[in-house]
C-alpha positions in Angstrom: -2.0 -18.0 -24.2 -2.9 -17.0 -20.7 -1.2 -19.1 -18.0 -4.6 -19.7 -16.3 -5.7 -21.5 -19.5 -2.6 -23.6 -19.6 -3.1 -25.1 -16.1 -6.3 -26.8 -15.3 -5.8 -27.6 -11.6 -7.7 -25.1 -9.4 -5.4 -25.7 -6.5 -2.4 -24.9 -8.6 -4.0 -21.8 -9.9 -4.8 -20.7 -6.4 -1.2 -21.3 -5.2 0.2 -19.3 -8.2 -2.2 -16.5 -7.5 -1.2 -16.4 -3.8 2.5 -16.4 -4.8 2.0 -13.6 -7.3 0.1 -11.4 -4.8 2.7 -11.9 -2.1 5.8 -11.5 -4.2 7.3 -8.3 -2.9 9.8 -7.9 -5.8 7.1 -8.3 -8.4 4.9 -5.8 -6.6 7.8 -3.3 -6.3 8.6 -3.7 -10.0 4.9 -3.1 -10.9 4.9 0.1 -8.8 8.1 1.3 -10.5 6.5 0.7 -13.9 3.4 2.6 -12.9 5.6 5.5 -11.6 7.6 5.6 -14.8 4.4 5.7 -16.9 3.1 8.6 -14.8 6.4 10.4 -15.3 6.2 9.9 -19.1 2.6 11.2 -19.1 3.7 14.3 -17.1 6.6 15.0 -19.4 4.4 14.6 -22.5 2.0 17.1 -20.9 4.8 19.6 -20.6 5.4 19.5 -24.4 2.1 18.7 -25.9 -0.8 21.2 -25.8 -4.0 20.1 -24.2 -7.5 21.5 -23.9 -9.5 21.4 -20.7 -13.1 22.4 -19.9 -14.3 23.0 -16.5 -17.6 24.3 -15.2 -18.9 25.2 -11.7 -21.8 26.8 -10.0 -22.4 27.9 -6.4 -24.9 29.7 -4.2 -24.4 31.5 -0.9 -27.3 32.3 1.4 -26.5 34.4 4.4 -28.4 34.0 7.6 -31.2 36.4 8.2 -29.8 38.1 11.3 -26.3 38.7 10.0 -24.8 41.9 8.4 -24.9 40.3 5.0 -28.4 38.8 5.5 -30.0 42.0 6.9 -28.9 44.0 3.8 -30.6 41.6 1.3 
């Protein structure tokens, strides 16, 4: 059950939201969890093969009165 469903007082929910947003220890722990997950993904990438596909296109047009433009 979600804690928001448990409490039905809007003011209490707002206070809890504010406390959770401003809790430095909780925010630091969440960042550490995110960092750990990224490290796991990076280590899995070192061992597991992966396939990537990349495409690109480009066009260069030289100015008319330059060495490159005068030749074309």
